C-alpha positions as CSV (number, residue, x, y, z in Angstrom):
1,M,135.7,84.3,159.4
2,T,138.5,83.6,156.8
3,K,135.8,82.0,154.7
4,L,133.2,84.8,155.0
5,E,135.9,87.4,154.3
6,E,137.2,85.2,151.0
7,L,133.5,85.0,150.0
8,T,133.0,88.7,150.4
9,A,136.5,89.5,148.4
10,L,135.2,87.2,145.7
11,M,131.7,88.9,145.6
12,V,133.2,92.4,145.4
13,N,135.8,91.4,142.6
14,E,132.8,89.5,140.7
15,I,130.7,92.9,141.2
16,N,133.4,95.1,139.8
17,D,134.0,92.7,137.2
18,F,130.3,93.1,136.0
19,K,130.6,96.6,136.6
20,N,133.2,97.2,134.2
21,S,131.4,94.8,131.7
22,V,128.4,96.9,131.8
23,E,130.4,100.2,131.4
24,N,132.2,98.2,128.1
25,L,129.0,97.5,126.9
26,E,127.5,101.1,127.3
27,K,130.5,102.3,125.3
28,I,130.1,100.0,122.9
29,N,126.5,100.6,122.6
30,D,127.1,104.5,122.5
31,Q,129.6,103.8,119.6
32,L,127.0,101.8,117.8
33,K,124.7,104.3,117.9
34,D,126.6,106.8,116.2
35,T,127.7,104.4,113.5
36,K,126.2,104.4,110.4
37,I,126.3,101.5,107.9
38,K,126.4,102.0,104.5
39,M,126.3,99.6,101.8
40,D,128.7,99.7,98.9
41,L,126.5,99.3,95.6
42,S,128.9,100.3,93.0
43,E,130.0,96.5,92.2
44,Y,126.4,95.9,91.7
45,R,125.6,99.1,90.1
46,T,128.5,98.4,87.2
47,I,126.8,94.7,86.7
48,I,123.4,95.9,86.3
49,E,124.6,98.6,83.8
50,K,126.3,96.1,82.1
51,H,123.4,93.9,81.7
52,Q,120.8,96.7,80.4
53,K,123.8,97.4,77.9
54,Q,123.5,93.7,76.7
55,M,119.6,93.8,76.8
56,A,119.6,97.1,74.9
57,I,121.8,95.3,72.1
58,H,119.6,92.1,72.0
59,K,116.3,94.0,71.8
60,N,118.0,96.2,69.0
61,M,118.7,92.7,67.1
62,I,115.3,91.2,67.8
63,E,113.5,94.3,66.7
64,G,115.9,94.5,63.5
65,F,115.0,90.7,62.7
66,E,111.4,91.6,63.1
67,R,111.4,94.6,60.7
68,R,113.5,92.3,58.1
69,F,111.1,89.4,58.5
70,N,107.9,92.0,58.1
71,D,109.4,93.4,55.2
72,K,110.0,89.7,53.6
73,I,106.5,88.9,54.6
74,N,105.1,91.9,53.0
75,Q,107.3,91.6,49.6
76,A,106.3,88.1,49.5
77,K,103.2,86.9,47.3
78,I,102.3,83.3,47.6
79,Y,101.1,83.2,43.7
80,P,102.1,85.6,41.1
81,T,99.2,87.8,39.5
82,W,100.0,86.4,36.0
83,A,99.7,82.8,37.1
84,V,96.5,83.1,38.7
85,V,94.9,85.0,35.6
86,V,96.4,82.0,33.1
87,F,94.7,79.5,35.8
88,I,91.5,81.4,35.6
89,V,91.4,81.7,31.9
90,C,92.4,78.2,31.5
91,I,89.4,77.0,33.7
92,V,87.2,79.1,31.9
93,V,88.2,77.7,28.3
94,T,88.1,74.4,29.7
95,V,84.1,74.7,30.7
96,V,83.5,76.5,27.6
97,L,84.9,73.7,25.4
98,V,83.5,70.9,27.7
99,S,80.1,72.7,27.5
100,Y,80.6,72.9,23.7
101,M,81.4,69.0,22.9
102,F,78.4,67.9,25.2
103,L,76.0,70.2,23.6
104,K,77.0,69.5,20.3
């Protein structure tokens, strides 16, 4: 009988421990239901704002370079007008002289 009583006492202790564990888990579960998790994004927000400022600065620099480049292209001429006129006149004079020499 003592063995049976020991086993019964052991089972009662185990059941009580299990009951206590279940009650603790229920308490923790209730606390988890009430707990709201909120992410702290302030650190990331500042990093993103710094990055946006840097991107705006780079964008302004690229736009300024593009404006200066376009102004240079618009102002640049491959050949000056006077040089083109002189070249055409020289060709015409050469053709006239050559044709005069062959016709004579």
